[in-house]
C-alpha positions as CSV (number, residue, x, y, z in Angstrom):
1,X,18.0,30.7,2.0
2,X,20.9,28.3,1.7
3,X,22.6,28.0,-1.7
4,X,24.4,24.7,-2.5
5,X,27.7,24.6,-0.7
6,X,30.5,23.3,-2.8
7,X,32.0,21.8,0.3
8,X,29.0,19.6,1.0
9,X,29.6,15.9,0.4
10,X,28.0,14.4,-2.7
11,X,24.4,13.6,-2.1
12,X,23.5,9.9,-1.5
13,X,20.3,8.1,-2.0
14,X,19.1,9.3,1.4
15,X,16.0,7.2,1.5
16,X,17.6,3.9,0.7
17,X,19.0,3.4,4.2
18,X,22.5,4.4,3.3
19,X,23.2,6.1,6.6
20,X,25.4,3.3,8.0
21,X,27.6,3.4,4.8
22,X,29.2,6.6,6.2
23,X,30.5,4.9,9.4
24,X,34.3,4.6,9.4
25,X,36.6,2.5,11.6
26,X,34.3,-0.4,12.0
27,X,36.3,-3.5,13.0
28,X,36.4,-6.3,10.4
29,X,34.7,-8.6,12.9
30,X,31.7,-6.3,13.0
31,X,31.3,-5.9,9.2
32,X,28.6,-8.6,9.1
33,X,26.8,-7.0,12.0
34,X,27.0,-3.6,10.2
35,X,25.4,-5.2,7.1
36,X,22.7,-6.6,9.3
37,X,22.1,-3.3,11.0
38,X,21.9,-1.7,7.6
39,X,19.3,-4.3,6.6
40,X,17.3,-3.7,9.8
41,X,17.3,0.0,9.2
42,X,15.8,-0.4,5.7
43,X,13.2,-2.9,7.0
44,X,11.6,-0.3,9.3
45,X,9.4,0.9,6.4
46,X,7.3,-1.2,4.1
47,X,8.7,-1.5,0.6
48,X,5.8,0.5,-0.9
49,X,6.5,3.3,1.6
50,X,10.2,3.3,0.9
51,X,9.5,3.5,-2.9
52,X,7.1,6.4,-2.3
53,X,9.6,8.3,-0.2
54,X,12.4,7.7,-2.7
55,X,10.2,9.1,-5.5
56,X,9.0,12.1,-3.5
57,X,12.5,13.0,-2.3
58,X,13.7,12.8,-5.9
59,X,11.1,15.4,-6.8
60,X,12.4,17.6,-4.0
61,X,16.1,17.2,-4.9
62,X,15.3,17.9,-8.6
63,X,13.4,21.1,-7.7
64,X,16.3,22.2,-5.5
65,X,18.8,21.6,-8.2
66,X,16.9,23.8,-10.6
67,X,17.2,26.8,-8.2
68,X,20.7,25.9,-6.9
69,X,19.4,25.1,-3.4
70,X,20.6,22.5,-0.9
71,X,18.3,19.6,-0.4
72,X,20.2,18.1,2.5
73,X,20.4,19.8,4.8
74,X,17.5,21.9,3.6
75,X,16.4,25.1,5.2
76,X,12.8,25.6,6.3
77,X,12.5,28.5,3.8
78,X,13.5,26.2,1.0
79,X,10.9,23.6,2.0
80,X,8.2,26.3,2.3
81,X,9.0,27.6,-1.2
82,X,8.9,24.1,-2.5
83,X,5.4,23.5,-1.0
84,X,4.2,26.8,-2.5
85,X,5.5,25.9,-5.9
86,X,4.0,22.5,-5.8
87,X,0.6,23.9,-4.7
88,X,0.7,26.4,-7.6
89,X,1.4,23.4,-9.9
90,X,-1.9,21.8,-8.7
91,X,-0.6,19.1,-6.4
92,X,-3.1,18.1,-3.6
93,X,-2.4,18.6,0.1
94,X,-2.2,14.9,0.7
95,X,0.6,14.7,-1.9
96,X,2.5,17.6,-0.2
97,X,2.1,16.0,3.2
98,X,3.7,12.8,1.8
99,X,6.6,14.7,0.3
100,X,7.2,16.4,3.6
101,X,7.4,13.0,5.2
102,X,10.0,11.9,2.6
103,X,12.1,15.0,3.3
104,X,11.8,14.4,7.1
105,X,12.9,10.8,6.7
106,X,15.8,11.6,4.4
107,X,17.1,14.1,7.0
108,X,16.7,11.7,9.8
109,X,18.7,9.0,8.0
110,X,21.6,11.4,7.7
111,X,21.3,12.5,11.4
112,X,20.3,16.0,10.3
113,X,17.7,18.3,11.9
114,X,14.5,18.1,9.9
115,X,13.3,21.4,8.4
116,X,9.7,20.1,8.2
117,X,9.0,20.7,11.9
118,X,9.7,24.4,11.6
119,X,6.7,26.7,12.1
120,X,7.3,28.3,8.7
121,X,6.8,24.9,7.0
122,X,3.8,23.9,9.1
123,X,2.1,27.2,8.6
124,X,2.7,27.2,4.8
125,X,1.1,23.8,4.5
126,X,-1.8,24.9,6.7
127,X,-2.3,28.0,4.5
128,X,-2.2,25.9,1.3
129,X,-4.9,23.6,2.8
130,X,-7.0,26.6,3.8
131,X,-6.7,28.4,0.5
132,X,-7.0,25.5,-1.9
133,X,-9.0,23.2,0.2
134,X,-8.6,19.4,0.2
135,X,-10.8,17.6,-2.3
136,X,-11.7,14.0,-1.5
137,X,-9.2,11.5,-2.7
138,X,-9.9,9.7,-5.9
139,X,-10.5,6.4,-4.1
140,X,-11.2,3.2,-6.0
141,X,-14.8,2.0,-5.9
142,X,-15.7,-1.2,-4.0
143,X,-16.6,-4.4,-5.7
144,X,-19.7,-6.1,-4.2
145,X,-20.0,-9.8,-3.4
146,X,-22.2,-10.2,-6.5
147,X,-19.6,-8.6,-8.7
148,X,-16.8,-10.7,-7.3
149,X,-18.9,-13.8,-8.0
150,X,-19.2,-12.8,-11.6
151,X,-15.4,-12.2,-11.8
152,X,-14.7,-15.6,-10.4
153,X,-17.1,-17.2,-12.9
154,X,-15.1,-15.6,-15.7
155,X,-11.8,-17.1,-14.5
156,X,-11.2,-20.4,-16.4
157,X,-10.3,-23.2,-14.1
158,X,-8.7,-25.1,-17.0
159,X,-5.7,-22.7,-17.1
160,X,-3.0,-21.8,-14.6
161,X,-3.7,-18.0,-15.1
162,X,-7.4,-18.5,-14.6
163,X,-6.8,-20.5,-11.4
164,X,-4.4,-18.0,-10.1
165,X,-6.6,-15.0,-10.8
166,X,-9.6,-16.8,-9.3
167,X,-7.6,-17.4,-6.1
168,X,-6.3,-13.8,-6.0
169,X,-9.8,-12.3,-6.4
170,X,-11.5,-14.7,-4.0
171,X,-8.8,-14.4,-1.3
172,X,-8.3,-10.7,-1.8
173,X,-12.0,-10.1,-1.2
174,X,-12.5,-12.7,1.6
175,X,-9.5,-11.4,3.6
176,X,-9.9,-7.7,2.7
177,X,-6.2,-7.8,1.6
178,X,-4.2,-4.9,0.2
179,X,-2.4,-5.6,-3.0
180,X,1.0,-5.4,-1.4
181,X,-0.1,-8.0,1.2
182,X,-1.2,-10.4,-1.5
183,X,2.0,-9.9,-3.4
184,X,4.1,-10.6,-0.3
185,X,2.3,-13.8,0.8
186,X,4.5,-16.9,1.2
187,X,3.4,-20.4,1.7
188,X,4.8,-20.6,5.3
189,X,2.3,-17.8,6.3
190,X,-0.7,-20.0,5.4
191,X,-2.4,-22.3,8.0
192,X,-5.1,-24.5,6.6
193,X,-7.6,-25.7,9.3
194,X,-9.4,-29.0,9.5
195,X,-12.8,-27.3,9.2
196,X,-11.9,-26.0,5.7
197,X,-11.2,-22.4,6.8
198,X,-7.7,-20.8,6.9
199,X,-5.6,-18.4,8.9
200,X,-3.1,-16.1,7.2
201,X,-0.3,-14.6,9.2
202,X,0.7,-11.1,8.0
203,X,4.2,-10.5,9.1
204,X,3.9,-6.8,8.6
205,X,1.2,-4.6,7.3
206,X,0.3,-0.9,7.0
207,X,-1.3,-1.0,10.4
208,X,1.5,-3.0,11.9
209,X,4.8,-1.2,11.2
210,X,6.5,-2.8,14.2
211,X,6.1,-6.2,12.6
212,X,4.3,-7.9,15.5
213,X,2.2,-9.8,13.0
214,X,-1.6,-10.2,12.5
215,X,-3.6,-13.4,12.0
216,X,-6.2,-12.9,9.4
217,X,-9.1,-15.4,9.5
218,X,-10.3,-16.6,6.1
219,X,-13.8,-18.1,6.0
220,X,-14.3,-20.6,3.3
221,X,-17.9,-20.0,2.4
222,X,-19.9,-22.2,0.0
223,X,-20.4,-19.4,-2.4
224,X,-17.1,-17.7,-3.1
225,X,-15.0,-20.5,-1.5
226,X,-11.7,-18.6,-1.3
227,X,-9.8,-21.4,0.5
228,X,-10.8,-23.9,-2.1
229,X,-9.7,-21.6,-4.9
230,X,-6.3,-21.0,-3.3
231,X,-5.8,-24.8,-2.8
232,X,-6.6,-25.4,-6.5
233,X,-4.0,-22.8,-7.6
234,X,-1.3,-24.1,-5.2
235,X,-1.8,-27.7,-6.4
236,X,-1.8,-26.8,-10.1
237,X,1.2,-24.5,-9.7
238,X,3.0,-27.1,-7.6
239,X,4.1,-24.4,-5.1
240,X,5.8,-26.0,-2.1
241,X,7.5,-22.9,-0.7
242,X,8.1,-19.3,-1.4
243,X,5.7,-16.8,-3.0
244,X,2.1,-17.8,-3.2
245,X,1.1,-15.7,-6.2
246,X,3.5,-15.7,-9.2
247,X,3.6,-14.7,-12.8
248,X,2.5,-17.2,-15.4
249,X,4.2,-17.3,-18.8
250,X,2.0,-17.4,-21.8
251,X,3.1,-21.0,-22.3
252,X,1.5,-21.8,-18.9
253,X,4.7,-22.2,-17.0
254,X,4.6,-20.7,-13.5
255,X,7.5,-18.4,-12.8
256,X,9.6,-18.6,-9.5
257,X,9.3,-14.9,-8.5
258,X,6.4,-13.2,-6.8
259,X,3.7,-11.4,-8.7
260,X,3.9,-7.6,-8.1
261,X,1.2,-5.5,-6.5
262,X,1.0,-3.5,-9.7
263,X,0.3,-6.7,-11.7
264,X,-2.4,-7.7,-9.3
265,X,-4.0,-4.3,-9.6
266,X,-3.9,-4.5,-13.4
267,X,-5.5,-7.9,-13.4
268,X,-8.4,-6.8,-11.2
269,X,-8.9,-3.7,-13.4
270,X,-8.9,-5.7,-16.7
271,X,-11.2,-8.4,-15.5
272,X,-13.7,-5.8,-13.9
273,X,-13.7,-3.9,-17.2
274,X,-14.2,-7.0,-19.4
275,X,-16.8,-8.6,-17.2
276,X,-18.6,-5.8,-15.5
277,X,-18.0,-2.9,-17.9
278,X,-16.5,-0.9,-15.0
279,X,-14.0,1.9,-16.1
280,X,-10.4,0.9,-15.2
281,X,-9.9,4.3,-13.5
282,X,-12.4,3.5,-10.7
283,X,-11.3,-0.1,-10.0
284,X,-8.1,-1.4,-8.4
285,X,-7.0,-4.2,-6.2
286,X,-8.1,-2.1,-3.2
287,X,-11.7,-2.5,-4.6
288,X,-11.6,-6.0,-3.1
289,X,-10.7,-4.7,0.3
290,X,-13.2,-1.9,0.3
291,X,-15.7,-4.2,-1.2
292,X,-15.5,-6.7,1.7
293,X,-16.0,-3.8,4.2
294,X,-19.0,-2.3,2.5
295,X,-20.6,-5.7,1.7
296,X,-20.2,-6.8,5.3
297,X,-21.8,-3.5,6.4
298,X,-24.7,-4.1,4.0
299,X,-25.2,-7.6,5.6
300,X,-25.4,-6.0,9.0
301,X,-22.1,-7.3,10.4
302,X,-20.7,-5.7,13.5
303,X,-17.9,-3.2,13.2
304,X,-15.7,-5.2,15.5
305,X,-16.2,-8.4,13.4
306,X,-15.2,-6.5,10.2
307,X,-12.1,-5.2,11.9
308,X,-11.1,-8.7,12.9
309,X,-10.7,-9.4,9.1
310,X,-9.3,-6.1,7.9
311,X,-6.8,-5.7,10.7
312,X,-7.6,-2.0,11.1
313,X,-7.1,-0.6,14.5
314,X,-9.1,2.6,14.1
315,X,-12.9,2.1,13.7
316,X,-13.1,5.6,12.1
317,X,-11.3,4.2,9.0
318,X,-13.9,1.5,8.6
319,X,-16.7,3.9,9.2
320,X,-15.4,6.1,6.4
321,X,-15.8,3.3,3.9
322,X,-19.3,2.5,5.2
323,X,-20.5,6.1,5.2
324,X,-19.2,6.8,1.7
325,X,-21.2,3.9,0.2
326,X,-24.3,4.3,2.5
327,X,-24.6,8.1,2.4
328,X,-28.0,7.8,0.5
329,X,-29.2,4.7,2.3
330,X,-30.2,6.5,5.4
331,X,-30.4,10.0,3.9
332,X,-32.1,12.6,6.2
333,X,-34.5,13.6,3.4
334,X,-35.5,10.1,2.3
335,X,-39.0,10.5,3.9
336,X,-40.0,13.8,2.2
337,X,-37.8,14.6,-0.8
């Protein structure tokens, strides 16, 4: 096991994309190009993934510091002990897997061999999964179309906050958006069509890390009318460019910055609790996305049509949502129990 070497350079924020900061002898004429390369390196991951990696790697470095062990480069025995300690503390396998990914990414940024690929580390994680099992993730419960309609009815159209929340809920459901995608929406990504519907261009999403883009069709139905709700918000907020969804001051003044994904999640939770009586712990912004999938399944829509809206490339992901909600609908014992 490797103790901390006093000759090792001071640790950097390895997950922030600081690799290029260590390059020396770069000609002055290439300084701007170096900065651009640094920016491109950081853009490889979504902001939410980078934040998660930074948090998970901080957990690992803090653990290493307690036992005077090196976190970069880390030995496979160090990582295996870290996993065992985390498992004993009650952390789930999915959390440990994510922390391994953060350790792997931090080593790659510094051009160091990753200890996470070592057989000792892989076998330790497999043993933890076998011994402790992997309980189902505490996933947010879906919101049905009827529940979404009740939430929209509760959003006052006389106030900017009400109009914004109405547009967020309607669009989030109709487009099966993730909270991060809603937060990152900018006006130039919206294309309003003559027939009243809309297309949203997602520059990058969880299923599109290469940034090729995905056009999400938004159907403006006569019941939930997500496009109409969005137009009303944009008109009231006088948004002509930049972020689509923004904070609103208590005075009613719309702020220039984007609304965070966390704020969107809190809004959905609070309105679902107030209107539907649903516990906050079981509802989140993802309830709109999963709600679209399960509702579309209940209405008998084809899997391929659902995936055209969600942007998911693996049908098994969509089927997991449908099976979880419909597990009693076609239960094998329904005819005799």
